[in-house]
C-alpha positions in Angstrom: 159.4 -50.9 -12.3 159.0 -47.5 -10.9 158.7 -44.8 -13.6 157.8 -41.7 -11.7 158.4 -40.9 -8.0 157.2 -38.1 -5.7 159.5 -37.1 -2.8 157.4 -36.2 0.2 160.1 -33.8 1.5 162.1 -30.7 0.7 165.5 -29.2 0.7 168.8 -31.1 0.2 167.3 -34.6 0.8 164.7 -34.1 -1.9 167.4 -32.8 -4.3 169.7 -35.8 -3.4 166.9 -38.3 -4.1 166.0 -36.6 -7.4 169.7 -36.9 -8.5 169.5 -40.7 -8.2 166.1 -40.8 -9.8 167.4 -38.9 -12.8 170.4 -41.3 -13.0 168.0 -44.3 -13.1 165.7 -42.7 -15.6 162.9 -42.1 -13.1 160.7 -39.1 -13.6 160.6 -36.8 -10.5 157.8 -35.0 -8.7 158.3 -32.4 -5.9 155.8 -31.0 -3.4 156.4 -27.5 -2.2 154.9 -25.2 0.3 154.2 -21.5 -0.4 157.4 -20.7 1.5 159.3 -23.0 -0.9 157.7 -21.6 -4.1 161.2 -20.9 -5.6 163.1 -23.6 -3.7 165.8 -25.6 -5.5 164.0 -29.0 -5.0 160.9 -27.6 -6.7 163.1 -26.3 -9.6 165.1 -29.4 -10.3 162.2 -31.8 -10.3 160.4 -32.7 -13.5 157.1 -31.5 -12.0 156.0 -29.9 -8.7 152.8 -29.6 -6.9 151.9 -26.8 -4.5 150.8 -27.5 -1.0 149.0 -24.4 0.2 150.4 -22.9 3.3 153.8 -22.3 4.9 154.2 -24.2 8.1 155.0 -28.0 8.2 151.7 -28.7 9.8 149.8 -27.3 6.8 152.1 -28.8 4.2 154.8 -31.4 4.5 153.0 -33.1 7.4 149.7 -33.4 5.5 149.9 -36.9 4.2 146.5 -36.7 2.5 147.6 -33.7 0.4 150.9 -35.4 -0.5 149.1 -38.5 -1.8 146.7 -36.4 -3.7 149.7 -34.6 -5.3 151.3 -37.9 -6.3 148.1 -39.2 -8.0 147.5 -35.9 -9.7 151.1 -35.8 -11.1 151.0 -39.4 -12.3 153.6 -40.7 -9.9 153.6 -44.4 -9.1 155.9 -44.2 -6.0 156.6 -42.1 -3.0 159.9 -41.6 -1.2 159.6 -39.9 2.3 163.2 -38.7 2.7 163.9 -38.1 6.4 162.0 -36.2 9.0 158.4 -35.1 8.5 156.4 -38.2 7.7 159.3 -40.6 7.0 158.6 -42.7 10.2 154.8 -42.4 10.1 153.3 -45.9 9.6 149.9 -44.4 8.9 151.2 -42.4 6.0 153.1 -45.4 4.6 149.9 -47.5 4.7 147.9 -44.7 3.1 150.5 -44.5 0.3 150.1 -48.2 -0.4 146.3 -48.1 -0.1 146.3 -45.5 -2.8 148.0 -48.0 -5.2 151.4 -46.3 -4.9 154.8 -47.9 -4.2 156.2 -47.0 -0.8 160.0 -46.6 -1.0 160.6 -47.4 2.6 160.3 -50.2 5.1 157.1 -52.1 5.7 154.5 -50.1 7.7 154.5 -52.8 10.3 158.3 -52.4 10.8 157.9 -48.6 11.1 155.2 -49.1 13.6 157.3 -51.5 15.7 160.5 -49.4 15.6 159.6 -45.8 14.8 158.1 -45.3 18.2 161.2 -45.3 20.4 159.2 -46.6 23.4 158.0 -49.7 21.5 161.4 -50.2 20.0 163.0 -50.4 23.4 160.4 -52.8 24.6 161.1 -55.0 21.6 164.8 -55.0 22.5 164.0 -55.8 26.1 164.5 -52.3 27.5 162.0 -50.6 29.7 161.7 -46.8 29.6 161.3 -44.8 32.8 157.7 -44.4 33.8 158.2 -42.3 37.0 161.3 -40.2 37.4 162.8 -39.7 40.9 165.8 -37.8 42.1 167.8 -41.0 42.0 167.2 -41.3 38.2 168.7 -37.9 37.3 169.9 -36.9 34.9 167.3 -38.1 32.4 166.7 -37.5 28.7 163.3 -36.5 27.4 162.8 -37.7 23.8 160.2 -37.6 21.1 158.8 -41.1 20.5 158.1 -40.5 16.7 161.1 -38.7 15.3 164.8 -37.6 15.6 167.1 -34.9 14.6 167.2 -33.4 18.2 163.6 -32.3 18.1 161.6 -32.9 21.2 164.7 -33.8 23.2 165.7 -32.3 26.5 168.3 -33.2 29.3 166.7 -32.8 32.7 169.1 -32.5 35.7 166.6 -31.1 38.3 163.3 -32.8 39.1 161.7 -29.4 39.4 162.3 -28.8 35.7 160.8 -32.0 34.5 157.2 -30.9 33.9 158.3 -27.8 31.9 160.7 -29.7 29.8 158.1 -32.4 29.1 155.7 -29.8 27.9 158.3 -28.1 25.7 159.4 -31.4 24.2 155.8 -32.4 23.4 155.1 -29.1 21.7 158.4 -29.3 19.6 157.7 -33.0 18.7 154.2 -32.2 17.6 155.4 -29.3 15.4 158.1 -31.3 13.8 156.5 -34.8 13.4 152.8 -34.3 14.0 153.0 -36.5 17.1 153.6 -35.1 20.6 154.4 -38.4 22.3 157.5 -38.3 24.4 159.3 -40.5 26.9 162.1 -40.4 29.4 165.2 -42.6 29.7 168.5 -42.5 31.7 171.0 -40.0 30.3 174.4 -41.4 29.8 177.0 -38.7 30.2 179.9 -38.4 27.7 179.4 -41.6 25.7 180.0 -42.0 22.0 177.1 -42.0 19.6 177.8 -44.9 17.2 175.3 -46.3 14.7 175.1 -49.1 12.2 173.7 -48.8 8.6 171.3 -51.6 7.8 170.3 -52.7 4.3 167.7 -55.5 3.9 165.7 -56.9 1.0 162.4 -58.7 1.0 164.1 -62.0 0.2 165.6 -62.5 3.7 169.0 -60.8 3.3 170.0 -58.3 6.0 173.3 -56.6 5.9 175.2 -54.3 8.2 177.2 -51.8 6.2 179.6 -50.8 8.9 179.5 -48.2 11.6 179.4 -44.4 11.8 180.4 -42.2 14.7 178.1 -39.2 15.3 179.4 -38.0 18.7 179.8 -34.3 17.8 176.3 -33.0 18.5 174.6 -29.7 19.5 171.2 -29.8 21.0 171.3 -33.5 20.5 171.5 -33.0 16.7 174.5 -34.3 14.9 177.1 -31.9 13.5 180.0 -34.0 12.3 179.7 -37.7 11.3 182.2 -40.2 10.0 182.5 -43.8 8.8 183.8 -46.1 10.0 183.6 -45.2 13.7 187.2 -44.9 14.8 188.8 -46.7 17.7 186.3 -49.5 18.2 187.7 -53.0 19.0 186.9 -55.7 16.5 184.7 -57.5 19.1 182.7 -54.4 19.9 182.2 -53.6 16.2 181.0 -57.2 15.6 178.6 -56.9 18.6 177.1 -53.7 17.3 176.6 -55.0 13.8 175.0 -58.3 15.2 172.6 -56.3 17.4 171.6 -54.1 14.4 170.9 -57.2 12.2 169.0 -58.7 15.1 166.8 -55.6 15.4 166.1 -55.6 11.7 165.2 -59.3 11.6 162.9 -58.9 14.7 160.5 -56.7 12.6 161.0 -58.3 9.2 162.7 -55.2 8.0 163.3 -54.3 4.3 165.0 -51.2 3.0 167.6 -48.8 4.5 167.6 -48.2 8.2 169.9 -47.3 11.0 170.3 -48.7 14.5 171.8 -46.3 17.0 173.8 -47.0 20.2 175.5 -45.1 22.9 179.0 -46.6 23.6 180.4 -46.0 27.1 183.1 -47.9 29.0 183.4 -50.4 26.1 179.7 -51.3 26.3 176.9 -50.8 23.8 173.6 -49.3 24.9 170.7 -49.5 22.4 169.1 -46.1 21.7 166.7 -46.6 18.8 166.2 -47.7 15.2 165.5 -45.1 12.6 163.4 -46.7 9.9 164.5 -44.3 7.2 167.5 -42.9 5.4 169.7 -40.9 7.7 171.1 -37.4 7.1 174.6 -38.8 7.4 174.1 -41.6 4.8 176.7 -40.1 2.4 179.7 -41.2 4.5 178.6 -44.8 4.2 178.0 -44.4 0.5 181.5 -43.0 0.1 183.2 -45.8 2.1 181.2 -48.7 0.5 180.9 -47.3 -3.0 177.1 -47.7 -3.0 174.1 -45.4 -3.7 171.7 -46.1 -0.8 168.8 -44.3 -2.5 169.2 -46.6 -5.5 169.3 -49.6 -3.2 166.1 -48.4 -1.6 164.4 -48.1 -5.0 165.6 -51.6 -6.1 164.3 -53.1 -2.8 160.9 -51.3 -3.2 160.7 -52.9 -6.7 161.1 -56.3 -5.1 164.7 -57.0 -6.3 167.2 -58.8 -4.1 170.5 -57.3 -2.9 173.6 -58.2 -4.8 175.0 -61.6 -4.0 178.3 -60.2 -2.6 178.3 -57.4 0.0 180.3 -54.3 -0.9 183.7 -53.8 0.6 184.7 -50.9 2.7 187.5 -48.6 1.4 189.0 -45.6 3.2 187.4 -43.2 5.5 184.7 -40.5 5.0 183.8 -37.5 7.2 180.7 -35.3 6.8 180.0 -31.8 8.3 176.6 -30.2 8.4 176.8 -26.5 7.4 174.0 -24.6 9.2 172.8 -21.0 9.0 173.1 -20.5 12.7 175.3 -18.6 15.2 177.0 -21.0 17.7 178.1 -18.0 19.8 174.4 -17.0 20.4 173.1 -20.3 21.7 173.0 -21.7 18.1 170.4 -19.1 17.1 169.1 -19.9 13.6 169.8 -17.3 10.9 167.6 -16.1 8.0 168.1 -14.0 4.9 169.5 -14.3 1.4 172.2 -16.8 0.7 174.1 -14.7 -1.8 176.8 -17.2 -2.7 177.7 -20.7 -1.8 180.9 -22.3 -3.1 182.9 -25.2 -1.6 186.2 -25.9 -3.4 188.2 -29.1 -3.4 187.5 -32.8 -3.9 184.4 -33.0 -1.7 180.8 -33.9 -2.1 178.3 -31.2 -1.6 174.6 -32.0 -0.9 172.5 -28.9 -0.7 169.0 -27.6 -1.2 170.2 -24.0 -2.0 171.7 -22.0 -4.8 173.0 -18.4 -5.0 170.2 -15.9 -4.3 167.9 -18.3 -2.4 166.1 -17.2 0.7 166.6 -19.0 4.1 163.3 -18.8 5.8 162.0 -19.4 9.3 159.8 -22.4 8.8 162.3 -25.2 8.3 165.6 -26.6 9.5 168.5 -24.2 9.0 170.9 -26.7 7.4 172.4 -25.2 4.2 174.4 -28.2 3.1 176.4 -31.3 3.9 180.0 -31.4 2.9 181.7 -34.8 2.7 185.3 -35.8 2.2 186.5 -39.3 1.4 190.2 -40.4 1.5 192.3 -43.5 2.1 192.8 -42.6 5.8 190.9 -40.7 8.5 193.6 -38.1 8.9 193.5 -37.3 5.2 189.7 -37.1 5.0 189.7 -34.8 8.1 192.4 -32.6 6.5 190.6 -32.3 3.2 187.2 -31.5 4.8 188.7 -28.8 7.1 190.5 -27.2 4.2 187.5 -27.2 1.9 185.3 -25.6 4.6 187.9 -23.0 5.4 188.2 -21.9 1.8 184.4 -22.0 1.1 182.7 -18.9 -0.1 179.7 -18.3 2.1 178.0 -14.9 1.6 174.8 -14.3 3.5 173.6 -15.2 7.0 176.0 -16.2 9.8 176.9 -19.9 9.6 178.7 -22.5 11.8 181.6 -22.8 9.3 184.3 -21.6 11.6 183.1 -23.9 14.4 183.2 -26.9 12.0 186.8 -26.1 10.9 188.0 -25.7 14.5 186.2 -28.8 15.6 187.8 -30.9 12.8 191.2 -29.6 13.8 190.7 -30.0 17.6 193.2 -32.5 19.1 190.4 -34.4 20.8 188.8 -35.0 17.4 191.9 -35.6 15.4 193.0 -38.3 17.8 189.4 -39.8 17.9 188.9 -39.2 21.6 185.7 -37.3 21.2 182.3 -38.1 22.8 178.9 -36.5 23.1 180.2 -34.0 25.7 182.6 -32.5 23.2 180.8 -29.1 22.8 179.9 -29.0 26.4 183.6 -29.0 27.3 185.1 -27.0 24.4 182.5 -24.7 22.9 183.7 -21.4 24.6 187.2 -21.9 22.9 185.7 -23.0 19.6 183.5 -19.9 19.2 186.1 -17.3 20.1 186.1 -14.9 17.1 189.4 -14.7 15.1 188.6 -12.6 12.0 191.3 -11.3 9.8 192.3 -7.9 11.4 192.9 -6.4 8.0 189.4 -7.2 6.6 187.9 -3.9 7.6 190.7 -2.0 5.9 190.3 -4.0 2.7 186.5 -3.3 2.8 187.1 0.4 3.3 189.6 0.6 0.5 187.3 -1.2 -1.9 184.3 0.9 -0.9 186.4 4.1 -1.3 187.5 3.0 -4.8 183.9 2.2 -5.8 182.7 5.7 -4.7 185.5 7.5 -6.5 184.1 9.8 -9.3 187.1 8.8 -11.5 187.0 5.1 -10.8 190.5 5.3 -9.2 192.6 7.1 -6.7 193.3 10.9 -6.6 197.0 11.6 -6.8 196.7 14.6 -4.3 197.2 14.8 -0.6 194.0 14.4 1.4 192.8 14.3 5.0 192.7 10.9 6.7 189.5 9.0 5.9 187.7 6.9 8.5 185.1 4.1 8.2 183.3 2.0 10.8 182.4 -1.7 10.5 180.8 -4.3 12.7 182.9 -7.5 12.6 182.4 -10.6 14.8 180.1 -8.6 17.1 182.7 -5.8 17.6 183.0 -2.4 16.1 186.1 -1.6 14.2 187.2 1.8 12.8 189.9 2.0 10.1 191.7 5.0 8.8 193.6 5.6 5.5 194.7 8.5 3.5 195.5 9.4 -0.1 199.0 10.7 -0.8 201.0 11.5 -3.9 202.8 8.2 -3.4 199.5 6.3 -3.2 197.4 5.0 -0.2 198.7 4.9 3.3 197.4 2.9 6.3 199.1 2.3 9.6 201.5 -0.5 9.3 200.1 -1.8 6.0 201.2 -1.1 2.5 198.4 -1.0 -0.1 199.8 -2.9 -3.1 196.5 -2.8 -5.1 193.0 -1.7 -4.6 189.8 -1.6 -6.7 186.2 -2.2 -5.9 186.5 -6.0 -6.0 190.1 -6.8 -5.0 192.5 -5.4 -2.5 196.1 -6.5 -2.0 197.8 -5.6 1.3 201.4 -6.1 2.5 202.1 -6.5 6.2 205.4 -7.7 7.7 206.6 -8.5 4.2 203.7 -10.8 3.3 201.2 -9.9 0.6 197.6 -11.1 0.9 194.7 -10.8 -1.4 191.2 -9.8 -0.3 188.2 -10.4 -2.5 185.5 -7.9 -1.6 181.8 -8.3 -2.4 179.1 -6.0 -1.2 175.4 -6.8 -0.6 173.7 -3.7 0.7 175.2 -2.9 4.1 176.9 -6.3 4.3 180.5 -6.5 3.0 182.1 -9.9 2.5 185.9 -9.9 2.6 187.2 -13.4 1.7 185.5 -15.5 4.4 184.8 -12.6 6.8 181.5 -10.8 6.9 181.2 -7.2 8.0 178.4 -4.7 8.3 179.1 -1.1 7.3 178.1 1.3 10.0 176.8 4.8 9.6 179.1 7.6 10.6 176.7 8.7 13.4 174.6 6.1 15.3 170.8 6.4 14.9 169.4 7.5 18.3 166.1 5.8 17.5 167.9 2.4 17.4 168.9 2.6 21.0 167.0 0.4 23.6 166.5 0.9 27.3 168.7 -1.3 29.6 167.1 -4.7 30.3 165.4 -4.8 26.9 164.8 -8.3 25.5 165.1 -8.4 21.7 164.1 -11.2 19.4 167.4 -13.0 18.5 165.8 -14.4 15.3 162.6 -14.3 13.3 160.0 -16.6 14.7 156.6 -17.0 16.4 155.9 -16.4 20.1 154.5 -19.8 21.2 154.3 -19.3 24.9 154.4 -16.6 27.6 155.3 -17.6 31.1 152.2 -18.1 33.3 151.2 -14.9 35.1 153.7 -12.8 33.3 152.6 -9.1 33.0 154.0 -5.7 33.6 154.8 -5.2 37.3 155.6 -8.8 38.0 159.0 -9.5 39.7 161.4 -11.9 37.8 164.7 -13.5 38.6 167.8 -13.6 36.4 167.7 -16.6 34.1 164.0 -17.2 34.6 162.3 -18.2 31.3 159.8 -15.5 30.2 159.0 -16.3 26.6 159.3 -19.1 24.1 160.0 -18.5 20.4 159.6 -21.2 17.7 161.9 -20.8 14.7 163.0 -23.5 12.2 161.2 -26.3 14.1 163.0 -25.6 17.4 161.8 -23.8 20.5 164.1 -21.1 22.0 163.7 -19.7 25.5 164.0 -16.0 26.2 165.1 -15.5 29.8 165.3 -12.6 32.2 168.7 -10.9 31.8 168.7 -9.6 35.4 166.7 -9.9 38.6 164.1 -7.1 38.8 160.6 -6.2 37.6 159.0 -6.7 34.2 158.2 -3.2 33.2 157.0 -3.8 29.6 155.6 -6.8 27.7 155.1 -6.3 24.0 154.1 -9.7 22.6 151.4 -12.3 22.9 151.3 -16.0 21.9 150.9 -16.5 18.2 152.6 -13.2 17.3 155.3 -13.2 14.6 158.5 -11.2 15.4 161.5 -10.1 13.4 165.1 -10.1 14.6 165.7 -7.2 16.9 162.0 -6.7 17.8 161.4 -5.5 21.3 159.8 -8.4 23.3 159.9 -7.1 26.9 161.8 -4.9 29.3 163.1 -6.0 32.7 164.2 -3.2 35.1 167.0 -4.4 37.4 166.4 -4.2 41.1 168.6 -1.5 42.6 
């Protein structure tokens, strides 16, 4: 029996595994980097061990240090979570060689399936070895990991070498293995997967299907179980293929077999020999705890004699600190408040006041709704996200709500091209037009010497706010009858609550301030100074860092005086395990280059200047 378990991971998955361990009476041990010194997963564990350093390469990818930590803390088992070393057969073998229980599949199964190239060969599929024009488009993929890292769609043969290089660098950073391969890219199919659960006594079960078609940068955003709209024959085929894949490698534990479904046919993608991010939807539908099942299997126990039955429908949304309107740029800063109301499950690795840093994935939480029908589950999840209190960096919350309510999703007609077709309409800002006024009234009340309003006439007051990327100026005035604002009646105003009436409808606005950021219900604003700071202005053609990160590459031969073309990649930034290209905004001449590879930059830092050709 396992008595103490170290989780070789961080964030929400470590917290989620600890929750099951505590339920089962198992003592928990966390590992944490210096960047995670105050992280939630380190706080909720019974014990934690420091891994010196901040980057994944120095910490969560150091299997030797993790095993040393497990032994030092007296753990007798290691759970890898997902990502990092979860599909590293060498790490699994080293854990077992140290006398620890590996809570995962046999290393031989990981070796056979965790490399996507070997997995395809095992299933009778040959990856592309030489790519020609006739093969395009193709997909470059990391052989040793998932989550969209090390993945690129290539539509022009001239771009292949650069994309291979970028994919290798990203895969090495995320998984410690830079092997990549290419395969045909199937446009606009559905991403459907099967959850596998197998014990060491010969039982292999398929726990239904999941649909994960809504993806950005090849990383899943919204997942659900069961996959809607599949014929009974196709669902049976998918489950049979998944069981066949597991039996082919003598699999034991939880795993997922992924397919692309197009034109009613199933195309094998890969087998993930680990727990998936989206496992909660399967847990909700089947009423099982997959982590508990993993632990029982690792202890040598058989699966229950009767398989669990599916009930209802579950949908999960991944809440990210990122800006979809700025090419999904990850966001950093303080998460001041996170509250999600309603009957939903919230898996997170953050609490109020935690810092969102640059070194790891920007996912804040997973929100899961379960209901008797798909339509009810979608409605519950959309409403919970819409009402969520999220104070801090920009998130993808609005995108999630609009995606869940989009007719193509509600009628289950979505595919992997969903965001390619609909993103512009989904990211159009639609903030509450009265939010700036509510912020101004709350600010004015808080600044009043008397803690209230003066009952004397006054000159109109003006305040400026940045909201959804646009500047808004609001005006109000004090009168003997109270406050006046154009077209709006002020029913109540204090420093935390403003009630406005417009067109006969009263609405409440809860206002919270964090420095220059003002949160009005679900809308975030930035208070602007009365007069702009001239020093903050930049020359036309300036390239500013869209996020904090590290400059990992400068285009070959790039220097002041070199001509560049609009859209040409000039710099590559790495942030939160993803590489981001900085391109020339116009055709012209590079007149200033401020950075070199390895340099850390903050948001808004000047990287380079391109002067447009007149």
